[in-house]
N, C-alpha and C positions, 0 to 999 in steps of 0.2 A: 688947436688940433692940427695934426699933420694932414695935408691934403695932397692927393696924387694929381698930377696934371693929366690932362686927357690923353696925351701921348704915352705917359707912363702906364696908364690903365690899359691901353691897347696892347702895350708890350707884355704886361703881366698876363692878359687874357691869351695872347698868342703863345706865350711860354707855357701856360697852363694846358692849353690845347695840345701843344707838342708833347708835354710830359704825359698827358692822358693817352695820347696816341701811342707813345712809346711803351707805356704800361700795357695797353691793350695788345699791341703787337707782341710784346714780350710774353704775356700770359698765353696769348693765342699760339705763339710759337712753341711754348712748353707743352700745351695741350696737343698740338699737331705732332710734336716730337714723340710724346708719350704714346699717342695713337699709332704712329708709324712703328714705334718699338714693339707695341703690343701685337700689331698685325704681323710684323716680321717674326716675333716669337711664336705666335700661333701657327704661322706658316711652317716654321721649322718643326714645331711639335707634330703637325699633320704629316709632314714628310717623314719624320722619324717614326711615327706610329705606323705609317704605310709600309715602311721598310722592316718594322719589327713585328711581323706576323709570327706568332709563336709556333714553333714546330713541336707538336705533341708526340711525335714518334709514330710507331707502328702498332696497330691493333691486330691480334691474331685470334680473337675470341670465336670467330666464325669457322676457324679450322678445327676447333674442338668438337667432340661428340655431344650432341644434345637431341632431345626428343621432339622439340618444337621450338618455334621462335620465342615463345614466352618463357622458355627455360634457358635461354642463352645466359651464361654466367659472365658478367663483366667485372666481377669482384676484384680480380688481380690484373685487370687491363689498365696499365698506366696511361695509355693513350686516351682511352675513354674517360678516365679520371680527370686528366688534364682538360679535355674538351668540355666535360660537364662543369668543372669548376670555372672555366673561362666563360661559358654561356651564362652562368649565374653571377659572374663578376662583371657586370656592366657590359656584357657582350664583347669581351676581348677577342680581337681577331686572331684566329688560330687555324691550324690545319693538321690533319693526321692521315696516314695511309692505312687503309683497311684491307687486310688480306682476305680473299674470298676462296672458297673451295674449288670453284671453277671460274675460268675467265680471268681477265686482267684485274690488277689491284684497283681499288676505288679510292679517290681522294675525298676526304670529309672536311668541310670548311665552315668556319664561323665568320660572318661579316656583319657590318652595321655600325652605327655610331652610338647607340644607346640601347638599353635593355628592351624598350618598347618598340624598337625598330630592328631588333636582332634577327638575323636570317641564318639558316644553315643550308648547305649545298652538298650534294654528292655528285662527283664528277668521274667519268670513265673515259679512257682514251683507247681507241682502236688503232693499233699501229699499222694494221694492214690497210684499213681504209683512211688512215691518217685523219681521223675525226674525233673531236671531243664532244661528248654528250653529257648532259647534266639535268638535275632537277634542283630547284632552289625554293625554299618555303620560309615564311615568317615563323619564328620559333613558338610564340605564344599561341597562334592559331593552329599550328601543327600539333602541339601538345594537347590542346583542347579537343581537337579532332580525334587524336589517338585514344584519349580516355573515353570518348563517346563510342567509337567504332570497335575498339578492342578492349573490352572490360578487364581482361586478364593483364593488360598492360598498366592499368591505372595505379596499382600499388607500386609497381616498379618505377613509374614516372614520378611518383611522389616521394621516392626514396633517395638513394645516394646519387651524387653527381654522375658517377659512371653509368648507372642505370638510366638516368635521365638522358644522357648523350647517346647511349647505346640504343635505347628504344625509339628515340627520335630518328636515328639512323635507319632502323628497321622500317619505320613508317615512311621514310623518304623513298627507300627502294621499293616499298609496296605501292606507293602512289606513282612511282615512275612508269606505271603502265598507261599513263595518259587518261586516267579515269576523270570523270567530271568533277569529282571531289577535289582534285588537285587545283583546278582553276577556281573552284568555289571558295577555297581558303587562301587564295592569293599566291599560289605557287606558280613558278615559271618552269615549263618543262620543254626541254630540247633533247630528246632521248633516242634518236636512231642509234642502234647498237646497244642501247641500255636495256631495252625490253628483253632481248634474247639472253643477255648476261644474267638477268634475274631468273629466268626460266632454267637455265643451265645450273645455276647455283642451287635453286630449290631442288632440282632432281638429284644433284650430288648429295644434298643433305638427306633426301628421301632414301637414297640408296644406303647411306650409312645407317639410317634408322632401321631399314629393313634387315640389315645384317645383325643389328643388336636384337631385334625382335626374333629373328631366326634362332639365335643362341638361347634366348630366354623362353622360347616356345617349343622346347624339345626338338630343336633342329627342323623346324617346319615354318614355311612362310604362310601357311593357312591362316586366314583371318586378318592378315596385315592390311591396313588401310592408310590412306593419306592422313597424316596428323591434323588435328583441328587447327585451323588458322593458316594452314599452308594452301593457298589458292593461287592459281596462275593469274597472269594479267588479263585484262578484259579482251585484249586483242588475240589471246591464245585459246580461250574457252572457259567453261564453267568450273572445270576441275582437272587435276592431274589424273590420268588414267592408269590404274594398276591392274595387271592381269596375272593371276596366279594359277599355276598348273594344278590339275585335280589332285595330284599326290603331294602338293605343298612343297615341292623341292625346287621349283623354278618360279621366277616372276620376271616381269618387265614393267617399266613405268615410262610414260611418255607424255609429251605435250607438243602442240603445234607451235612452231616458231613464229614470231610476229613479223619479222623482216625478211625472212627467206621462205621460199615455197618448199618447206621441209619440216620434219619432226625431229625433236631431240629425244633420244631413247637411252635408258639405262637398264641394266638387268643383273641377275644374280651371277652371271659369268664375268662380271667386271666391265662389260661394254658400256661406253659412255660417248656417244657420238651422234652426228647428224645422219638422218636417214631421208633420202630424197625419194619419196613414194607418194602416190596419190592419196592413199589412206592406209590406216593401220588395221590389219585383220584382228578380230577379237578372239581368235583361237590359237594365237601364238604366245610363247612364254620366254623367248629369247630374241633379242633385237637382231642378232647376226643371221637369222634364217632368211631375212629379206635381202 
């Protein structure tokens, strides 16, 4: 039988150890290389995704005539269709511009990394004050809250993507009044300038509704009231005030602004502006008399 000398055994052992070390280093190197490649690829994907926020275009649904917020038609609104589909598609980051009847345009945004962490934001920029205001809420919590608080929204929120996105937008601007509910469902609110924008928008819609009512009511404003669901922000009061002349031929509607010591007033003569007065008399029917 062939026998190895002691010296040969030591050499073989040393060579074996060297080979094992080389194998371990080689395998480890491959693992480290693959890990670095994966990290670099993920980093590139994150950077690419960050830069690829989808532009969903411009929504003009709020410029159309409607009798109440529950009746806004988003059916032909390509921007809301895009936003709704992206909310439901793993929360794809997107944004759209929403045209409002009064005030500046609003930016509607989707952010988040996955559906369970999806958030929506409405942002407003005041060029005079050079300030951006916003409200941002988690999608799932916002949708649940909307269904509980606004029963007439439930069917629409369970319908098409455009209705889903559109009615979440309505809930965002409604919660923008800084109500306790906003913080209760995890919203972040920074809205100086945003409060008054909603009040002005609501009163512009109310004025349009009053004119439709006048035409359908034998050319009289008599009996016109604030539509169900249209309420001011908590900082403004309990309701929008509508005052109609005894002959039904004139009216005004107003609300206290939240951020300025003034009222916003609209009337049957086409007036729509700020009024700096201590209080609004209850026996006037046009804003311009003050």
